[in-house]
C-alpha positions in Angstrom: 0.0 0.0 0.1 1.1 3.6 -0.8 1.5 6.0 2.2 -0.2 9.2 2.1 1.7 12.2 3.3 -0.5 13.6 5.9 0.0 14.8 9.4 -0.9 12.6 12.3 -3.7 13.9 14.9 -5.2 12.9 18.0 -9.0 12.4 18.3 -10.9 14.0 21.1 -12.3 10.8 22.1 -9.3 8.5 22.8 -6.3 10.5 22.0 -5.1 7.8 19.5 -3.1 8.5 16.5 -4.8 7.6 13.1 -2.9 6.0 10.2 -3.9 6.4 6.6 -2.7 4.5 3.7 -3.8 4.0 0.1 -4.6 0.5 -1.1 -5.9 -1.0 -4.5 -8.2 -3.6 -3.1 -11.8 -2.3 -2.3 -13.2 -3.0 1.2 -14.3 -6.3 1.8 -17.6 -5.5 3.6 -19.4 -2.5 2.4 -19.3 0.5 0.1 -21.4 3.6 0.7 -21.6 5.9 -2.5 -23.0 9.3 -2.3 -23.9 11.4 -5.3 -24.6 15.2 -5.3 -22.6 15.5 -2.1 -22.9 19.4 -2.1 -26.6 19.1 -1.8 -26.6 16.7 0.9 -24.2 18.8 2.9 -26.5 21.8 2.8 -29.6 19.9 4.2 -30.5 20.3 7.7 -29.5 16.8 8.5 -26.3 16.5 10.2 -26.1 12.7 10.1 -26.6 10.3 7.4 -26.7 6.6 7.8 -26.2 3.6 5.4 -28.4 0.5 5.2 -27.5 -2.3 7.4 -24.8 -4.8 6.3 -23.6 -8.0 7.9 -20.1 -9.0 9.0 -19.0 -11.5 11.6 -22.7 -12.6 12.3 -23.6 -8.8 13.4 -25.1 -6.1 11.4 -23.6 -2.9 10.9 -24.0 0.6 9.2 -21.9 3.6 8.3 -22.9 6.9 9.9 -21.6 10.1 7.9 -21.4 13.6 9.0 -20.7 15.5 6.0 -19.8 18.6 7.9 -18.2 17.1 10.9 -19.4 15.7 14.2 -19.2 18.9 16.2 -19.6 17.0 19.6 -16.2 15.2 19.0 -14.6 18.4 17.7 -15.1 17.4 14.0 -16.3 20.7 12.7 -14.6 21.5 9.3 -14.0 17.7 8.6 -15.6 14.7 7.2 -16.8 12.5 10.2 -17.3 8.8 9.7 -18.4 6.2 12.2 -19.1 2.4 12.4 -22.1 1.6 14.3 -23.7 -1.9 15.3 -27.3 -2.2 14.4 -30.2 -4.4 15.2 -29.0 -4.5 18.9 -32.6 -5.3 20.1 -31.9 -9.0 18.8 -28.7 -9.4 20.7 -28.8 -11.1 24.2 -28.8 -9.1 27.5 -25.2 -8.0 28.3 -23.8 -8.3 24.7 -20.3 -7.2 23.9 -18.7 -7.2 20.5 -14.9 -6.9 20.2 -14.0 -5.5 16.8 -11.1 -4.1 14.7 -12.1 -2.1 11.7 -11.0 -0.1 8.8 -12.9 2.8 7.1 -12.2 4.0 3.6 -12.5 6.8 1.1 -12.3 6.1 -2.6 -9.7 8.0 -4.6 -11.3 8.3 -8.2 -8.1 9.5 -9.8 -5.6 6.9 -8.7 -8.3 4.2 -8.5 -7.4 3.3 -4.8 -8.8 3.4 -1.5 -7.7 5.5 1.3 -7.7 3.2 4.4 -8.1 5.0 7.8 -7.5 3.1 11.0 -6.1 3.5 14.5 -2.3 3.5 14.2 -2.1 1.3 17.4 -4.5 -1.2 16.0 -6.6 -1.2 19.3 -9.6 -3.4 19.5 -13.0 -1.6 19.8 -15.3 -2.8 22.6 -19.0 -2.2 21.4 -21.7 -2.9 24.0 -25.1 -1.3 24.8 -23.7 2.0 26.1 -21.2 2.3 23.3 -22.6 1.3 20.0 -20.5 3.1 17.5 -16.7 4.2 17.0 -15.0 6.0 14.3 -13.0 9.2 13.3 -14.5 12.6 13.9 -11.6 14.1 11.8 -11.5 11.4 8.9 -10.5 14.1 6.5 -10.6 17.9 6.5 -13.2 19.3 4.2 -10.6 21.2 2.3 -8.6 18.1 1.6 -11.8 16.3 0.7 -13.2 18.9 -1.7 -9.8 19.5 -3.3 -10.3 17.7 -6.7 -6.7 17.0 -7.0 -6.9 14.5 -4.3 -9.6 12.4 -6.0 -12.0 12.0 -3.1 -14.8 14.2 -4.4 -15.2 14.1 -8.2 -18.4 15.4 -10.1 -19.8 15.8 -6.7 -19.6 12.1 -6.0 -17.8 10.3 -3.4 -17.6 6.9 -1.8 -16.9 5.5 1.5 -16.4 2.0 2.8 -15.8 -0.5 5.7 -14.1 -3.5 6.7 -15.1 -5.2 10.0 -13.2 -7.7 11.7 -15.3 -9.3 14.7 -12.8 -10.8 17.2 -14.4 -14.0 18.6 -12.5 -16.4 20.8 -13.0 -20.1 19.7 -11.5 -21.3 23.0 -9.3 -23.7 21.0 -5.6 -23.9 21.6 -2.9 -25.8 22.9 -0.3 -26.0 25.7 3.2 -27.3 24.9 5.3 -28.4 27.8 8.7 -30.4 28.3 9.2 -33.1 30.8 12.4 -34.6 32.0 12.4 -38.4 32.2 16.1 -39.0 33.0 15.2 -42.1 35.4 13.1 -43.9 32.9 15.0 -46.5 30.9 13.9 -49.8 29.0 16.1 -52.8 28.6 15.5 -55.2 25.9 17.2 -58.5 26.1 17.3 -60.3 22.9 17.8 -64.1 23.4 19.4 -66.6 20.8 20.7 -63.3 18.8 22.7 -65.7 16.6 19.8 -67.7 15.5 17.7 -64.9 14.4 16.7 -64.7 10.7 14.1 -61.9 10.8 15.1 -58.9 9.0 13.6 -56.7 11.8 12.7 -57.2 15.4 10.1 -55.3 17.6 10.4 -55.2 21.4 7.3 -55.5 23.7 5.4 -52.3 24.1 6.7 -50.2 26.9 5.8 -46.8 28.5 8.0 -43.9 29.3 6.5 -40.5 30.3 3.0 -40.6 29.1 3.8 -42.3 25.8 3.9 -46.0 24.8 6.9 -47.1 22.7 8.6 -49.9 20.9 12.1 -50.4 20.0 13.1 -51.8 16.5 16.2 -53.7 15.7 17.7 -54.7 12.3 20.1 -57.5 13.4 22.0 -57.3 10.0 21.4 -53.6 9.4 18.9 -51.6 7.4 19.2 -49.7 4.0 22.6 -48.7 3.1 24.1 -50.4 6.3 22.7 -53.6 5.4 25.4 -56.3 6.1 27.6 -53.6 7.7 26.0 -52.4 11.0 23.4 -53.0 13.5 20.5 -50.5 13.2 18.4 -49.5 16.2 15.5 -47.3 16.3 12.7 -46.0 18.8 9.3 -45.7 17.7 5.7 -44.8 19.0 4.0 -48.0 19.8 0.2 -47.2 19.0 0.1 -45.1 15.8 -3.7 -45.0 15.9 -3.6 -43.2 19.4 -1.2 -40.4 18.2 -3.2 -37.3 16.8 -2.9 -36.5 13.1 -0.3 -33.8 12.4 0.8 -33.7 16.0 4.6 -33.8 16.7 6.4 -35.1 19.7 9.8 -33.8 20.8 12.3 -36.2 22.4 15.9 -36.4 23.7 17.0 -39.9 24.1 20.0 -42.1 24.3 20.3 -45.7 22.7 22.8 -48.0 24.0 24.1 -51.5 22.9 25.1 -52.8 26.4 28.6 -54.1 27.2 27.6 -56.8 29.6 31.2 -57.4 30.8 32.9 -54.1 31.4 30.0 -51.7 31.2 31.6 -49.9 28.5 28.5 -49.3 26.6 28.1 -48.2 23.0 25.9 -45.0 23.4 24.4 -43.0 20.7 22.3 -39.8 21.4 19.3 -38.3 19.5 17.3 -35.2 19.6 14.4 -34.1 17.5 10.8 -34.5 16.6 8.7 -37.6 15.9 6.3 -36.3 13.1 5.1 -39.5 11.5 4.4 -42.1 14.4 4.7 -45.0 11.8 8.4 -44.0 11.4 11.0 -44.7 14.1 14.0 -42.4 14.9 17.5 -43.5 15.7 20.5 -44.9 14.0 20.9 -46.8 10.8 24.6 -47.3 11.7 24.3 -47.9 15.4 27.3 -50.2 15.8 29.4 -52.1 13.3 28.7 -55.8 12.8 32.5 -56.5 13.4 32.4 -54.7 16.8 29.2 -56.2 17.8 30.3 -59.7 17.4 33.9 -59.1 18.7 33.7 -61.3 21.8 36.3 -59.0 23.8 33.8 -56.1 23.7 31.2 -57.9 25.7 28.0 -56.9 23.5 26.8 -60.5 23.0 27.1 -62.8 25.9 25.6 -66.2 26.2 24.0 -65.4 22.8 22.2 -62.4 24.4 22.1 -58.9 23.1 21.0 -56.2 25.4 19.6 -53.0 23.8 18.6 -50.1 26.1 16.6 -46.6 25.4 16.7 -43.8 28.0 14.4 -40.9 27.2 15.8 -37.8 29.0 13.3 -35.2 27.6 9.8 -35.4 26.1 7.3 -32.7 25.0 3.7 -32.8 26.0 1.2 -31.1 24.1 -2.3 -30.5 25.6 -5.4 -29.5 23.3 -8.1 -27.2 24.9 -11.4 -26.1 23.7 
C-alpha cells in the first residue's frame, strides 16, 4: 500500500493517532456511495446512515457527518463512524470486540484511502457504546480538493471492513518433561539364530507415551550387512493425533555386559510421523558387535537400552 503524506492527529475521544494509507483492493464488507454531495451537505440533517450490512454474524451501518461531528470536535471535517445495528436482537449484556478500517475512494488513482487507528486497538462495542469512528476522517478542504480525487463530479464513496474478534476457545499448551530415570532394557535371546530382517520389542511406557524399539540385526538400508540398526518408535500409531509432533531427547545403548563400556548414541528431534522410528542406521558395526572381547553379545544375548531424557507434552483445549 502507498503511504499518504498527511500529518497525524489525535481524536478528541481517545487521543489515538490515526494511520492513513492507500491500497488498491476495495473494502471487503461494504461500500457507501453518495452522489450530489454538495446538496446533501446543505441539508438540515447532520448525520446520514447507510443501510445495514452483515459482517461477523452482526449487522452494521456507516454513519456520515458531511460537515463534521461537532460534539467530537469534528467541525470542518468529514466524520465517519461504524455503528452496530439491530441490537434489540442481541442477548442481554452483549459485547462485541472489533477491529475495523474505514475507507474513502480516490477516483483519480483508483485506490482506497484506508483509515485506521495507528495502534491497531480493538474496539469494544456494547449497549452503552454502539459506535466508533473518526471525527476528523479528512478535513473538508482536503476532501473537496479535486486533485486528491475524493470528491469528483460531486460524487464520493466510503467503505468499511469489519473484523469481529471471537474467541473459539481452541488452543494448545506445549510443555517439556524430564524423564531421566526412565530406561527400558531389551534382552534379545538367541541372537545368532535370528533370521528376521527386523525385530520389535514389547510395548513399554516412558512418560505418557507408549513405545517400541526396533532392531535390524543385520542392518537396514545402506548399512545392511555392515551395521546393527536401532530405532525408537511410537507403539500405537492410531492413538497419536494427526499432524501432531512429539519432541524427544534420548540415548540408545548397546550394552557391554562385561565391562559396562556401553556403546551409546544420542538423538534429539521430533517424531512427526508415528509410523516411522527415529534412531540410527549405523548404530554399531557388525564387526564390533560380534567381537567377543567387547562384551556386547554374551551367552548369545544382546541387550539394547533406551533412556528418554526429555519429552514434549502437548495438551489441546477447547
